[in-house]
NUTOR-670230 format. One line per field, with one value per residue (C-alpha): x, y, z; residue in one letter. Coordinates in nm, 2 decimals, decimal comma, padded with zeros to 4 digits. Layout:
! NUTOR-670230
X = X ...
Y = Y ...
Z = Z ...
type = a ...
***
This chain:
! NUTOR-670230
X = -01,78 -02,09 -02,29 -02,13 -02,34 -02,45 -02,22 -01,92 -02,00 -02,00 -01,66 -01,52 -01,65 -01,48 -01,15 -01,15 -01,24 -00,95 -00,70 -00,80 -01,04 -01,30 -01,65 -01,83 -02,15 -02,24 -02,25 -02,54 -02,54 -02,62 -02,37 -02,11 -02,15 -02,10 -01,79 -01,64 -01,71 -01,51 -01,22 -01,20 -01,19 -00,89 -00,71 -00,78 -00,98 -01,23 -01,43 -01,44 -01,23 -00,95 -00,98 -00,95 -00,63 -00,49 -00,58 -00,40 -00,09 -00,03 00,02 -00,04 -00,39 -00,48 -00,35 -00,55 -00,86 -00,82 -00,75 -01,04 -01,28 -01,21 -01,27 -01,04 -01,18 -01,06 -00,96 -00,90 -01,21 -01,44 -01,78 -01,65 -02,00 -02,03 -01,70 -01,84 -02,14 -01,90 -01,70 -02,00 -02,26 -02,13 -01,78 -01,87 -02,14 -01,92 -01,64 -01,86 -01,95 -01,82 -01,50 -01,16 -01,04 -01,23 -01,25 -01,33 -01,35 -01,30 -01,45 -01,36 -01,09 -00,92 -00,58 -00,65 -00,74 -01,07 -00,91 -00,64 -00,89 -01,08 -00,75 -00,67 -01,01 -00,96 -00,62 -00,77 -01,05 -00,78 -00,92 -00,76 -00,91 -00,68 -00,82 -00,75 -00,87 -00,89 -00,88 -00,97 -01,01 -00,98 -00,72 -00,38 -00,21 -00,44 -00,37 00,00 -00,03 -00,22 00,05 00,31 00,09 00,22 -00,02 -00,01 -00,15 -00,48 -00,59 -00,55 -00,78 -01,01 -00,73 -00,70 -00,34 -00,29 -00,38 -00,14 00,14 00,07 00,00 00,19 00,56 00,63 00,87 01,13 00,92 00,62 00,41 00,30 00,35 00,15 00,36 00,48 00,27 -00,05 00,04 00,06 -00,31 -00,43 -00,39 -00,44 -00,55 -00,69 -01,06 -01,36 -01,66 -01,90 -01,70 -01,45 -01,55 -01,52 -01,39 -01,44 -01,70 -01,66 -01,79 -01,79 -01,81 -01,75 -01,84 -01,90 -01,97 -01,90 -02,24 -02,38 -02,23 -02,39 -02,71 -02,99 -02,90 -02,54 -02,64 -02,84 -02,54 -02,32 -02,55 -02,61 -02,24 -02,17 -02,44 -02,32 -01,98 -02,11 -02,16 -02,50 -02,50 -02,23 -02,27 -02,27 -02,17 -02,25 -02,19 -02,38 -02,51 -02,64 -02,94 -03,07 -03,44 -03,53 -03,27 -03,48 -03,43 -03,06 -03,11 -03,02 -03,20 -03,15 -03,01 -02,85 -02,81 -02,60 -02,55 -02,73 -02,72 -02,71 -03,02 -03,00 -02,96 -03,03
Y = -00,30 -00,29 -00,60 -00,76 -00,66 -00,92 -00,77 -00,77 -01,13 -01,22 -01,05 -01,24 -01,57 -01,51 -01,42 -01,70 -01,96 -01,83 -01,83 -02,14 -02,35 -02,32 -02,25 -02,03 -02,04 -02,37 -02,23 -02,08 -01,71 -01,58 -01,82 -01,73 -01,36 -01,41 -01,62 -01,38 -01,08 -01,24 -01,35 -01,00 -00,83 -01,06 -00,94 -00,57 -00,51 -00,23 -00,36 -00,64 -00,45 -00,41 -00,78 -00,89 -00,69 -00,86 -01,20 -01,13 -00,97 -01,12 -01,50 -01,51 -01,36 -01,62 -01,89 -01,76 -01,76 -02,12 -02,23 -02,04 -02,12 -02,49 -02,51 -02,80 -02,90 -03,26 -03,51 -03,88 -04,09 -03,78 -03,89 -04,22 -04,37 -04,35 -04,54 -04,80 -04,84 -04,87 -05,14 -05,34 -05,31 -05,17 -05,31 -05,68 -05,68 -05,51 -05,75 -06,05 -05,93 -05,71 -05,77 -05,90 -05,55 -05,33 -04,98 -04,68 -04,31 -04,03 -03,73 -03,39 -03,56 -03,25 -03,35 -03,72 -03,80 -03,96 -04,18 -04,29 -04,36 -04,60 -04,77 -04,81 -04,96 -05,21 -05,31 -05,35 -05,57 -05,80 -05,76 -06,01 -05,86 -05,60 -05,25 -04,92 -04,58 -04,29 -03,96 -03,64 -03,27 -02,94 -02,80 -02,90 -02,79 -03,02 -03,31 -03,25 -03,28 -03,60 -03,74 -03,65 -03,80 -03,57 -03,43 -03,23 -03,38 -03,19 -03,42 -03,73 -03,68 -03,97 -04,21 -04,49 -04,52 -04,87 -04,73 -04,45 -04,69 -04,91 -04,67 -04,35 -04,26 -03,97 -03,71 -03,51 -03,19 -03,36 -03,42 -03,77 -03,94 -04,22 -04,54 -04,62 -04,93 -04,75 -04,45 -04,69 -04,77 -04,42 -04,24 -03,86 -03,68 -03,34 -03,38 -03,14 -03,33 -03,12 -03,10 -03,38 -03,73 -04,05 -04,34 -04,63 -04,77 -04,81 -05,03 -04,73 -04,36 -04,12 -03,75 -03,59 -03,23 -03,12 -03,07 -02,87 -02,56 -02,63 -02,48 -02,73 -02,77 -02,84 -03,09 -03,28 -03,29 -03,41 -03,68 -03,81 -03,83 -04,00 -04,25 -04,32 -04,39 -04,67 -05,03 -05,18 -05,28 -05,02 -04,76 -04,38 -04,22 -03,85 -03,60 -03,57 -03,23 -03,35 -03,55 -03,67 -03,57 -03,82 -04,09 -04,30 -04,03 -04,13 -04,50 -04,50 -04,64 -04,52 -04,79 -04,62 -04,26 -04,10 -04,43 -04,51 -04,82 -04,82 -05,02 -04,96 -04,69 -04,34
Z = -01,60 -01,81 -01,91 -02,22 -02,52 -02,78 -03,05 -02,81 -02,72 -03,09 -03,14 -02,84 -02,96 -03,30 -03,14 -02,89 -03,16 -03,37 -03,09 -02,89 -03,10 -02,82 -02,96 -02,71 -02,91 -02,75 -02,40 -02,21 -02,28 -01,93 -01,77 -02,03 -01,96 -01,59 -01,64 -01,89 -01,67 -01,39 -01,62 -01,78 -01,44 -01,35 -01,66 -01,58 -01,90 -01,89 -02,19 -02,44 -02,70 -02,45 -02,34 -02,70 -02,74 -02,43 -02,56 -02,88 -02,74 -02,39 -02,38 -02,00 -02,05 -02,31 -02,09 -01,79 -02,01 -02,12 -01,76 -01,61 -01,88 -01,89 -01,52 -01,47 -01,13 -01,11 -00,84 -00,82 -00,74 -00,74 -00,60 -00,46 -00,43 -00,81 -00,85 -00,61 -00,85 -01,14 -00,95 -00,83 -01,10 -01,43 -01,48 -01,40 -01,67 -01,92 -01,86 -01,92 -02,27 -02,55 -02,75 -02,66 -02,54 -02,29 -02,45 -02,24 -02,34 -02,08 -02,26 -02,12 -01,92 -01,79 -01,63 -01,64 -01,28 -01,38 -01,65 -01,41 -01,14 -01,37 -01,46 -01,09 -01,03 -01,31 -01,17 -00,82 -00,97 -01,12 -01,46 -01,70 -02,02 -02,19 -02,16 -02,32 -02,20 -02,45 -02,26 -02,45 -02,39 -02,57 -02,32 -02,44 -02,11 -01,92 -02,16 -02,12 -01,74 -01,79 -02,00 -01,74 -01,47 -01,19 -00,93 -00,62 -00,30 -00,32 -00,61 -00,40 -00,10 -00,20 -00,29 -00,03 00,12 -00,03 -00,38 -00,32 -00,24 -00,54 -00,82 -00,73 -00,68 -00,44 -00,60 -00,41 -00,44 -00,26 -00,57 -00,68 -01,02 -01,17 -01,20 -01,56 -01,62 -01,54 -01,76 -02,06 -02,02 -02,09 -02,43 -02,42 -02,73 -02,82 -02,92 -02,93 -02,82 -03,03 -03,35 -03,39 -03,51 -03,30 -03,51 -03,27 -03,03 -02,66 -02,38 -02,14 -02,21 -01,92 -01,96 -01,62 -01,55 -01,91 -02,08 -01,78 -01,94 -02,28 -02,43 -02,50 -02,87 -02,78 -02,51 -02,77 -03,01 -02,72 -02,59 -02,94 -03,01 -02,68 -02,74 -03,10 -02,96 -02,74 -02,85 -02,79 -02,42 -02,33 -02,06 -02,04 -01,71 -01,67 -01,39 -01,06 -01,17 -01,50 -01,63 -01,97 -01,98 -02,26 -02,28 -02,52 -02,78 -02,79 -02,76 -02,39 -02,08 -01,73 -01,50 -01,20 -01,09 -01,36 -01,56 -01,88 -02,10 -02,48 -02,60 -02,97 -03,23 -03,10
type = m e t i r s e d l a l l r h v v r r l t g i d l s y y k e n q l r r r l h f i m l r a g a r d v a e y v r l l e t r p e v l e d f k n r f a i n v s e f f r n p e r f e d l r q r i l p e m l s g g g p v l r i w s a g c s v g s e a y s i a i l l e e m g v k k p y r i w a t d i d d d a l e q g r r g v y v e q y l g n v p p e y l a r y f e r l e d g r f q i v p f l k k r v v f e h h d l l q d p v r e t f d l v v c r n v v i y f e d r a k e v a f r k l s e a l r v g g y l w i g s t e r i a n p g n f g l r y v l p f f y r k e g k g
***
């Protein structure tokens, strides 16, 4: 397969936006070409024109594109050392201030394992303050799995046995389901980080391993929006492969590896 030409990439961006709502213009072009090349080979397309026809006529090809492009790599308590930082350093400070309800946003939540991990952590800390976790993504299938709260065992490698016993129910087919009371703590909604508005402020915003795929201009849009969604004194938690070069430009201050505090208006 030949390298994807700029005009073909423009066509593909237009079609993908129309069919899925995903805006590929925000993604790094070289990385985008490599990923699209692999996805098109999987579909058996010889060129972009043929792949576009497959996207428009074969639902399974469109579904594969969404699944492969979203890269829904997710597991409970991913990077456990960062969750320990959250438990020991970040959450105690947040719980001592803020409003009557602890508000958390898991942006780019995938299938919800991150949002539920935070809920489990709060339960284990014996938090008395009511809390609400808003979990958002552009992948509706991932969101639906999060709402069901059903996971195969591979997602649970970092879950301690006592947490597994308290917060999951084992199903007959060997999968695990989040217990009902924990499910009620997390609200899943479709939301595009770069395009859709955010109508409330949060004590903690978690956006891990999402903006790594964005071009610099899109990263700036994302970090500004994430900062604006925080109350002053709130925290932003980003992925272990990401960094904010000039956090002060967004009203943020570095406090711990991958954690930033909102100091004022960005």
